TORPA-4810 file (N, C-alpha, C, O; in nm, 3 decimals):
<nodes>
NODE_1_0.085_-0.119_0.000_0.000_0.000_0.000_0.088_0.124_0.000_0.176_0.139_0.085_X
NODE_2_0.064_0.212_-0.095_0.135_0.340_-0.104_0.045_0.448_-0.046_-0.067_0.468_-0.095_X
NODE_3_0.091_0.517_0.057_0.012_0.621_0.122_0.064_0.758_0.081_0.180_0.792_0.107_X
NODE_4_-0.023_0.836_0.017_0.016_0.967_-0.036_-0.061_1.075_0.036_-0.183_1.068_0.052_X
NODE_5_0.012_1.176_0.080_-0.047_1.291_0.149_-0.019_1.417_0.067_0.096_1.452_0.043_X
NODE_6_-0.126_1.484_0.024_-0.114_1.614_-0.044_-0.124_1.724_0.061_-0.209_1.718_0.150_X
NODE_7_-0.037_1.825_0.049_-0.036_1.934_0.148_-0.037_2.068_0.076_0.038_2.091_-0.018_X
NODE_8_-0.124_2.157_0.125_-0.124_2.297_0.082_-0.134_2.384_0.206_-0.097_2.341_0.315_X
NODE_9_-0.183_2.505_0.191_-0.186_2.599_0.303_-0.306_2.573_0.393_-0.289_2.538_0.510_X
NODE_10_-0.427_2.591_0.340_-0.547_2.584_0.423_-0.630_2.458_0.408_-0.730_2.440_0.477_X
NODE_11_-0.589_2.369_0.315_-0.659_2.243_0.291_-0.805_2.266_0.248_-0.894_2.190_0.284_X
NODE_12_-0.826_2.374_0.170_-0.960_2.400_0.118_-0.964_2.414_-0.034_-1.072_2.423_-0.092_X
NODE_13_-0.849_2.417_-0.100_-0.847_2.435_-0.246_-0.763_2.326_-0.315_-0.816_2.225_-0.362_X
NODE_14_-0.631_2.349_-0.319_-0.544_2.263_-0.399_-0.532_2.121_-0.346_-0.555_2.026_-0.421_X
NODE_15_-0.497_2.103_-0.219_-0.475_1.966_-0.170_-0.604_1.883_-0.168_-0.598_1.764_-0.201_X
NODE_16_-0.721_1.939_-0.131_-0.840_1.855_-0.141_-0.879_1.822_-0.285_-0.932_1.715_-0.312_X
NODE_17_-0.851_1.915_-0.380_-0.877_1.883_-0.520_-0.784_1.771_-0.565_-0.827_1.677_-0.631_X
NODE_18_-0.656_1.781_-0.528_-0.560_1.676_-0.566_-0.601_1.542_-0.505_-0.596_1.439_-0.573_X
NODE_19_-0.641_1.543_-0.379_-0.685_1.421_-0.312_-0.804_1.359_-0.386_-0.804_1.239_-0.414_X
NODE_20_-0.904_1.440_-0.419_-1.023_1.390_-0.487_-0.988_1.337_-0.627_-1.039_1.233_-0.668_X
NODE_21_-0.903_1.408_-0.698_-0.863_1.364_-0.833_-0.795_1.227_-0.826_-0.831_1.136_-0.900_X
NODE_22_-0.698_1.213_-0.736_-0.627_1.085_-0.728_-0.718_0.973_-0.680_-0.713_0.863_-0.734_X
NODE_23_-0.802_1.000_-0.581_-0.897_0.898_-0.534_-0.986_0.851_-0.648_-1.016_0.732_-0.659_X
NODE_24_-1.028_0.945_-0.734_-1.119_0.913_-0.843_-1.053_0.826_-0.951_-1.123_0.771_-1.036_X
NODE_25_-0.922_0.813_-0.949_-0.852_0.727_-1.045_-0.868_0.579_-1.007_-0.843_0.491_-1.089_X
NODE_26_-0.909_0.553_-0.883_-0.934_0.416_-0.835_-0.817_0.323_-0.863_-0.833_0.220_-0.929_X
NODE_27_-0.701_0.359_-0.814_-0.580_0.279_-0.835_-0.558_0.188_-0.714_-0.546_0.234_-0.601_X
NODE_28_-0.553_0.058_-0.743_-0.528_-0.038_-0.636_-0.394_-0.011_-0.570_-0.295_0.019_-0.638_X
NODE_29_-0.392_-0.021_-0.439_-0.266_-0.008_-0.366_-0.227_0.134_-0.333_-0.118_0.158_-0.283_X
NODE_30_-0.315_0.230_-0.361_-0.285_0.370_-0.328_-0.394_0.423_-0.235_-0.513_0.416_-0.264_X
NODE_31_-0.350_0.476_-0.123_-0.438_0.543_-0.028_-0.397_0.689_-0.026_-0.277_0.719_-0.030_X
NODE_32_-0.492_0.780_-0.019_-0.460_0.923_-0.030_-0.538_1.006_0.071_-0.655_0.980_0.099_X
NODE_33_-0.470_1.104_0.125_-0.530_1.202_0.216_-0.472_1.340_0.182_-0.383_1.353_0.098_X
NODE_34_-0.527_1.442_0.248_-0.470_1.576_0.233_-0.477_1.649_0.366_-0.553_1.612_0.456_X
NODE_35_-0.395_1.753_0.377_-0.390_1.835_0.498_-0.336_1.972_0.460_-0.287_1.994_0.350_X
NODE_36_-0.348_2.065_0.556_-0.297_2.200_0.534_-0.203_2.242_0.644_-0.224_2.209_0.761_X
NODE_37_-0.100_2.313_0.607_-0.002_2.359_0.705_-0.066_2.457_0.804_-0.035_2.454_0.923_X
NODE_38_-0.155_2.542_0.754_-0.223_2.640_0.840_-0.374_2.623_0.832_-0.448_2.721_0.829_X
NODE_39_-0.421_2.498_0.830_-0.564_2.472_0.812_-0.641_2.487_0.942_-0.593_2.452_1.050_X
NODE_40_-0.761_2.540_0.928_-0.857_2.538_1.037_-0.936_2.408_1.022_-0.999_2.386_0.919_X
NODE_41_-0.932_2.324_1.121_-0.995_2.193_1.111_-1.146_2.205_1.094_-1.213_2.279_1.166_X
NODE_42_-1.199_2.130_0.997_-1.343_2.120_0.977_-1.404_2.207_0.871_-1.525_2.202_0.849_X
NODE_43_-1.323_2.289_0.802_-1.378_2.376_0.697_-1.408_2.296_0.571_-1.339_2.199_0.539_X
NODE_44_-1.512_2.337_0.501_-1.544_2.277_0.372_-1.447_2.331_0.267_-1.387_2.437_0.286_X
NODE_45_-1.432_2.259_0.156_-1.353_2.316_0.045_-1.419_2.445_-0.003_-1.538_2.468_0.021_X
NODE_46_-1.343_2.528_-0.070_-1.398_2.652_-0.122_-1.510_2.620_-0.222_-1.512_2.513_-0.283_X
NODE_47_-1.601_2.713_-0.237_-1.715_2.696_-0.327_-1.670_2.662_-0.468_-1.724_2.571_-0.531_X
NODE_48_-1.570_2.735_-0.519_-1.522_2.710_-0.655_-1.453_2.574_-0.666_-1.466_2.508_-0.769_X
NODE_49_-1.381_2.532_-0.563_-1.317_2.399_-0.567_-1.424_2.291_-0.579_-1.410_2.197_-0.658_X
NODE_50_-1.530_2.304_-0.500_-1.639_2.205_-0.507_-1.706_2.207_-0.645_-1.737_2.102_-0.700_X
NODE_51_-1.728_2.326_-0.699_-1.793_2.337_-0.831_-1.708_2.272_-0.940_-1.759_2.199_-1.024_X
NODE_52_-1.578_2.299_-0.937_-1.489_2.241_-1.039_-1.489_2.089_-1.029_-1.495_2.020_-1.131_X
NODE_53_-1.482_2.036_-0.908_-1.486_1.890_-0.891_-1.620_1.835_-0.940_-1.624_1.734_-1.009_X
NODE_54_-1.730_1.901_-0.903_-1.862_1.858_-0.948_-1.872_1.861_-1.100_-1.923_1.767_-1.162_X
NODE_55_-1.824_1.970_-1.161_-1.830_1.984_-1.307_-1.751_1.874_-1.378_-1.783_1.838_-1.491_X
NODE_56_-1.648_1.823_-1.311_-1.566_1.716_-1.369_-1.607_1.577_-1.318_-1.536_1.479_-1.339_X
NODE_57_-1.721_1.572_-1.252_-1.779_1.447_-1.200_-1.680_1.373_-1.110_-1.668_1.250_-1.116_X
NODE_58_-1.611_1.449_-1.025_-1.517_1.393_-0.927_-1.587_1.394_-0.791_-1.613_1.501_-0.737_X
NODE_59_-1.619_1.277_-0.736_-1.681_1.274_-0.604_-1.588_1.333_-0.498_-1.466_1.316_-0.505_X
NODE_60_-1.647_1.400_-0.402_-1.565_1.459_-0.295_-1.649_1.471_-0.169_-1.769_1.499_-0.174_X
NODE_61_-1.584_1.449_-0.058_-1.646_1.466_0.073_-1.532_1.504_0.165_-1.462_1.416_0.217_X
NODE_62_-1.512_1.631_0.186_-1.389_1.677_0.251_-1.418_1.778_0.361_-1.507_1.862_0.350_X
NODE_63_-1.341_1.767_0.466_-1.332_1.868_0.571_-1.184_1.891_0.596_-1.107_1.795_0.606_X
NODE_64_-1.144_2.015_0.606_-1.002_2.048_0.621_-0.946_1.994_0.752_-1.014_1.987_0.854_X
NODE_65_-0.819_1.956_0.745_-0.746_1.916_0.865_-0.608_1.979_0.861_-0.550_2.002_0.755_X
NODE_66_-0.557_2.006_0.978_-0.424_2.063_0.991_-0.321_1.950_0.987_-0.347_1.839_1.035_X
NODE_67_-0.207_1.978_0.930_-0.100_1.879_0.922_-0.052_1.843_1.061_-0.022_1.930_1.142_X
NODE_68_-0.047_1.713_1.089_-0.004_1.664_1.219_0.112_1.567_1.203_0.139_1.518_1.093_X
NODE_69_0.179_1.540_1.312_0.287_1.441_1.308_0.232_1.304_1.271_0.299_1.226_1.203_X
NODE_70_0.110_1.273_1.314_0.048_1.145_1.279_0.029_1.132_1.128_0.054_1.026_1.071_X
NODE_71_-0.015_1.239_1.064_-0.034_1.237_0.918_0.101_1.222_0.847_0.111_1.148_0.748_X
NODE_72_0.202_1.291_0.897_0.336_1.281_0.837_0.389_1.139_0.851_0.446_1.084_0.756_X
NODE_73_0.370_1.079_0.967_0.414_0.941_0.989_0.336_0.843_0.903_0.393_0.746_0.854_X
NODE_74_0.206_0.867_0.885_0.121_0.780_0.803_0.169_0.774_0.659_0.166_0.668_0.596_X
NODE_75_0.212_0.887_0.606_0.242_0.899_0.463_0.375_0.833_0.424_0.475_0.842_0.496_X
NODE_76_0.373_0.766_0.310_0.495_0.717_0.246_0.554_0.825_0.156_0.675_0.830_0.134_X
NODE_77_0.466_0.911_0.105_0.504_1.016_0.012_0.419_1.139_0.043_0.297_1.131_0.049_X
NODE_78_0.486_1.253_0.062_0.416_1.379_0.089_0.442_1.471_-0.029_0.557_1.505_-0.059_X
NODE_79_0.335_1.511_-0.095_0.344_1.598_-0.213_0.282_1.732_-0.180_0.163_1.742_-0.152_X
NODE_80_0.366_1.835_-0.185_0.320_1.969_-0.149_0.288_2.050_-0.274_0.328_2.015_-0.385_X
NODE_81_0.214_2.158_-0.254_0.177_2.244_-0.366_0.282_2.350_-0.395_0.287_2.402_-0.506_X
NODE_82_0.366_2.383_-0.296_0.469_2.485_-0.317_0.600_2.444_-0.248_0.603_2.357_-0.161_X
NODE_83_0.706_2.509_-0.290_0.836_2.489_-0.227_0.832_2.534_-0.082_0.895_2.471_0.003_X
NODE_84_0.759_2.641_-0.053_0.753_2.687_0.087_0.681_2.585_0.176_0.717_2.569_0.292_X
NODE_85_0.579_2.516_0.123_0.515_2.408_0.200_0.617_2.297_0.228_0.624_2.245_0.339_X
NODE_86_0.694_2.261_0.126_0.794_2.155_0.141_0.894_2.192_0.250_0.923_2.111_0.338_X
NODE_87_0.946_2.314_0.244_1.046_2.356_0.344_0.986_2.362_0.484_1.053_2.326_0.581_X
NODE_88_0.862_2.407_0.495_0.797_2.415_0.626_0.784_2.276_0.688_0.807_2.258_0.808_X
NODE_89_0.747_2.178_0.607_0.734_2.041_0.657_0.871_1.987_0.697_0.885_1.924_0.802_X
NODE_90_0.970_2.011_0.614_1.104_1.960_0.644_1.160_2.022_0.772_1.233_1.955_0.845_X
NODE_91_1.127_2.147_0.799_1.172_2.210_0.923_1.099_2.157_1.044_1.160_2.130_1.148_X
NODE_92_0.968_2.141_1.032_0.886_2.097_1.145_0.898_1.946_1.170_0.887_1.901_1.284_X
NODE_93_0.920_1.870_1.063_0.926_1.724_1.073_1.053_1.674_1.003_1.044_1.615_0.895_X
NODE_94_1.170_1.696_1.063_1.296_1.660_0.996_1.305_1.512_0.958_1.378_1.477_0.865_X
NODE_95_1.233_1.426_1.028_1.235_1.284_0.996_1.169_1.255_0.861_1.185_1.146_0.807_X
NODE_96_1.095_1.352_0.807_1.021_1.331_0.682_1.093_1.387_0.559_1.039_1.382_0.449_X
NODE_97_1.212_1.441_0.578_1.283_1.509_0.469_1.288_1.424_0.341_1.266_1.477_0.232_X
NODE_98_1.315_1.296_0.353_1.335_1.211_0.236_1.206_1.177_0.161_1.211_1.127_0.049_X
NODE_99_1.090_1.205_0.221_0.965_1.169_0.154_0.879_1.290_0.118_0.762_1.274_0.084_X
NODE_100_0.937_1.410_0.124_0.862_1.532_0.092_0.915_1.592_-0.038_1.034_1.617_-0.053_X
NODE_101_0.823_1.615_-0.131_0.855_1.676_-0.260_0.742_1.770_-0.296_0.628_1.751_-0.252_X
NODE_102_0.772_1.872_-0.376_0.660_1.943_-0.436_0.603_1.849_-0.542_0.674_1.765_-0.596_X
NODE_103_0.475_1.864_-0.571_0.413_1.779_-0.673_0.485_1.795_-0.807_0.509_1.697_-0.877_X
NODE_104_0.521_1.918_-0.841_0.589_1.942_-0.968_0.730_1.884_-0.967_0.776_1.830_-1.069_X
NODE_105_0.798_1.894_-0.857_0.933_1.836_-0.845_0.924_1.684_-0.863_1.004_1.625_-0.936_X
NODE_106_0.828_1.622_-0.798_0.811_1.477_-0.804_0.784_1.430_-0.947_0.829_1.323_-0.988_X
NODE_107_0.711_1.511_-1.023_0.674_1.471_-1.159_0.777_1.516_-1.263_0.754_1.500_-1.383_X
NODE_108_0.888_1.571_-1.218_0.998_1.600_-1.309_1.002_1.739_-1.368_1.081_1.765_-1.459_X
NODE_109_0.918_1.830_-1.319_0.926_1.968_-1.367_1.061_2.025_-1.325_1.102_2.009_-1.210_X
NODE_110_1.129_2.090_-1.417_1.264_2.136_-1.387_1.271_2.278_-1.330_1.376_2.321_-1.282_X
NODE_111_1.159_2.351_-1.334_1.158_2.486_-1.277_1.017_2.519_-1.230_0.922_2.450_-1.265_X
NODE_112_1.005_2.626_-1.152_0.877_2.671_-1.099_0.800_2.555_-1.036_0.706_2.502_-1.095_X
NODE_113_0.840_2.518_-0.916_0.781_2.403_-0.848_0.652_2.433_-0.774_0.608_2.351_-0.694_X
NODE_114_0.591_2.549_-0.797_0.469_2.585_-0.725_0.344_2.571_-0.812_0.343_2.615_-0.927_X
NODE_115_0.240_2.509_-0.756_0.108_2.508_-0.818_0.039_2.636_-0.769_0.032_2.661_-0.649_X
NODE_116_-0.010_2.717_-0.862_-0.070_2.846_-0.828_-0.190_2.826_-0.735_-0.274_2.738_-0.756_X
NODE_117_-0.196_2.911_-0.632_-0.306_2.905_-0.535_-0.424_2.984_-0.589_-0.413_3.106_-0.607_X
NODE_118_-0.537_2.918_-0.616_-0.653_2.990_-0.670_-0.736_3.058_-0.562_-0.834_3.127_-0.594_X
NODE_119_-0.700_3.040_-0.435_-0.781_3.090_-0.324_-0.823_3.235_-0.345_-0.738_3.321_-0.368_X
NODE_120_-0.952_3.261_-0.338_-1.005_3.396_-0.355_-1.017_3.439_-0.500_-1.063_3.550_-0.528_X
NODE_121_-0.977_3.352_-0.592_-0.981_3.387_-0.733_-1.110_3.346_-0.801_-1.204_3.299_-0.737_X
NODE_122_-1.112_3.365_-0.930_-1.230_3.335_-1.011_-1.246_3.185_-1.032_-1.155_3.107_-1.007_X
NODE_123_-1.363_3.147_-1.079_-1.389_3.008_-1.115_-1.288_2.963_-1.220_-1.243_2.848_-1.217_X
NODE_124_-1.255_3.050_-1.312_-1.157_3.018_-1.416_-1.020_2.982_-1.358_-0.952_2.893_-1.409_X
NODE_125_-0.981_3.051_-1.252_-0.853_3.018_-1.187_-0.859_2.878_-1.127_-0.762_2.802_-1.135_X
NODE_126_-0.972_2.844_-1.067_-0.988_2.710_-1.009_-0.989_2.604_-1.118_-0.934_2.495_-1.100_X
NODE_127_-1.052_2.634_-1.231_-1.054_2.539_-1.343_-0.912_2.517_-1.395_-0.875_2.404_-1.427_X
NODE_128_-0.833_2.623_-1.404_-0.694_2.610_-1.449_-0.612_2.528_-1.350_-0.530_2.445_-1.389_X
NODE_129_-0.635_2.550_-1.221_-0.564_2.474_-1.117_-0.604_2.327_-1.124_-0.520_2.239_-1.110_X
NODE_130_-0.732_2.301_-1.145_-0.779_2.163_-1.160_-0.708_2.093_-1.276_-0.659_1.982_-1.262_X
NODE_131_-0.704_2.160_-1.391_-0.639_2.100_-1.509_-0.491_2.072_-1.481_-0.439_1.966_-1.517_X
NODE_132_-0.425_2.167_-1.417_-0.283_2.149_-1.384_-0.265_2.031_-1.288_-0.178_1.947_-1.309_X
NODE_133_-0.347_2.026_-1.184_-0.337_1.916_-1.088_-0.365_1.781_-1.154_-0.294_1.684_-1.129_X
NODE_134_-0.466_1.775_-1.239_-0.499_1.650_-1.306_-0.382_1.601_-1.391_-0.349_1.483_-1.389_X
NODE_135_-0.321_1.692_-1.464_-0.206_1.657_-1.549_-0.088_1.610_-1.464_-0.023_1.510_-1.496_X
NODE_136_-0.060_1.682_-1.356_0.052_1.645_-1.269_0.027_1.510_-1.200_0.119_1.431_-1.183_X
NODE_137_-0.097_1.485_-1.161_-0.130_1.359_-1.096_-0.116_1.243_-1.194_-0.073_1.135_-1.155_X
NODE_138_-0.152_1.264_-1.319_-0.130_1.159_-1.421_0.019_1.125_-1.430_0.057_1.008_-1.437_X
NODE_139_0.103_1.227_-1.430_0.249_1.205_-1.434_0.297_1.134_-1.307_0.382_1.046_-1.314_X
NODE_140_0.243_1.172_-1.193_0.282_1.110_-1.066_0.244_0.962_-1.065_0.319_0.878_-1.016_X
NODE_141_0.128_0.931_-1.119_0.083_0.790_-1.126_0.180_0.709_-1.210_0.217_0.598_-1.171_X
NODE_142_0.222_0.762_-1.322_0.319_0.692_-1.407_0.449_0.666_-1.331_0.506_0.558_-1.340_X
NODE_143_0.494_0.765_-1.256_0.617_0.748_-1.178_0.597_0.643_-1.068_0.685_0.561_-1.044_X
NODE_144_0.482_0.646_-1.001_0.454_0.549_-0.895_0.451_0.406_-0.950_0.493_0.312_-0.882_X
NODE_145_0.401_0.390_-1.071_0.390_0.257_-1.131_0.526_0.203_-1.176_0.545_0.081_-1.184_X
NODE_146_0.621_0.292_-1.204_0.750_0.246_-1.254_0.848_0.211_-1.145_0.961_0.170_-1.173_X
</nodes>
């Protein structure tokens, strides 16, 4: 079983979308969760995040959670949305250094390792973030399989 944890800031936009996208791929042997470095526990995903997932027929049932040592220990692979998320985790959880990557870094992007945060933006920004996440997750799946 491969346990993957997606991490963003508030766990209401990017990481829950990434979690829902990967879960919807129904890949045997992969378990996925998400968390936020500065998340308020129990918040729903943003309205636009839910709409984009609904429009793409991606089931979702999410409440935000803050990143904990238990979640870090649970994960075999931690994929962050930005370099600053990666560094924050590595500082707070030094034992996890070897399993933390930005999603773009993990999928082989050679520059700009940040997925743009659509928080507070238009529906179009969320749709663009969804497309980017979906593409990156497809690449991550290929890497996981190899």
